[in-house]
C-alpha positions as CSV (number, residue, x, y, z in Angstrom):
1,X,64.5,-41.2,-31.5
2,X,64.0,-38.9,-28.4
3,X,60.7,-38.9,-26.6
4,X,60.0,-35.4,-25.0
5,X,57.9,-36.9,-22.4
6,X,60.9,-38.6,-20.8
7,X,63.8,-36.2,-21.7
8,X,61.9,-32.8,-20.7
9,X,60.1,-33.9,-17.5
10,X,61.1,-34.5,-14.0
11,X,58.8,-37.5,-13.6
12,X,56.6,-39.5,-16.0
13,X,54.1,-42.3,-15.1
14,X,50.8,-42.7,-13.4
15,X,49.1,-39.8,-11.9
16,X,49.7,-41.3,-8.4
17,X,53.4,-41.6,-9.0
18,X,53.9,-38.2,-10.4
19,X,52.1,-36.3,-7.7
20,X,54.1,-38.5,-5.1
21,X,57.3,-37.3,-6.7
22,X,55.9,-33.7,-6.7
23,X,55.1,-34.0,-3.1
24,X,58.5,-35.6,-2.2
25,X,60.4,-32.6,-3.9
26,X,58.4,-30.2,-1.7
27,X,59.1,-26.5,-2.4
28,X,61.3,-27.4,-5.3
29,X,58.3,-28.5,-7.1
30,X,55.8,-25.8,-6.1
31,X,55.6,-24.1,-9.4
32,X,56.0,-27.2,-11.5
33,X,52.9,-28.6,-13.2
34,X,51.3,-32.1,-13.8
35,X,50.3,-32.6,-17.3
36,X,48.6,-35.6,-19.2
37,X,50.4,-36.7,-22.2
38,X,49.2,-39.7,-24.4
39,X,47.8,-41.6,-21.4
40,X,50.6,-40.9,-19.0
41,X,51.4,-38.0,-16.6
42,X,54.4,-35.8,-16.4
43,X,55.8,-33.3,-14.0
44,X,57.1,-30.3,-15.9
45,X,58.3,-26.8,-15.6
46,X,55.4,-24.3,-16.4
47,X,55.0,-23.8,-20.0
48,X,54.8,-19.9,-19.9
49,X,58.0,-17.9,-18.7
50,X,57.9,-14.8,-16.5
51,X,60.8,-12.9,-18.3
52,X,58.6,-10.6,-20.3
53,X,56.6,-9.5,-17.4
54,X,59.5,-7.6,-15.8
55,X,61.3,-6.4,-18.7
56,X,60.2,-2.6,-18.1
57,X,60.1,-2.9,-14.3
58,X,63.7,-3.9,-14.0
59,X,65.2,-1.0,-16.1
60,X,65.0,1.4,-13.1
61,X,67.1,-1.1,-11.1
62,X,70.1,-1.2,-13.4
63,X,73.2,0.7,-12.3
64,X,75.4,2.4,-14.9
65,X,78.7,0.6,-15.1
66,X,82.0,2.7,-14.7
67,X,85.5,1.5,-15.1
68,X,88.2,2.5,-12.4
69,X,88.7,5.8,-13.8
70,X,85.0,6.8,-13.4
71,X,84.2,6.7,-17.2
72,X,81.1,4.8,-18.5
73,X,81.7,1.3,-19.9
């Protein structure tokens, strides 16, 4: 049986161990969070994604695609 603590985390163990791994990863782990799970700690991706925040703002950045004859695709 799969244990999500191990398969979905970068590091799992004591708080000191997880914080050391986060520190060792430097900028690669800046937005990752340390969470407590059943007496152990895990370094994970943030649980909230940012995709929805930019949905409307990115629409103005889209360029219409045209084929080589200048017709819209």
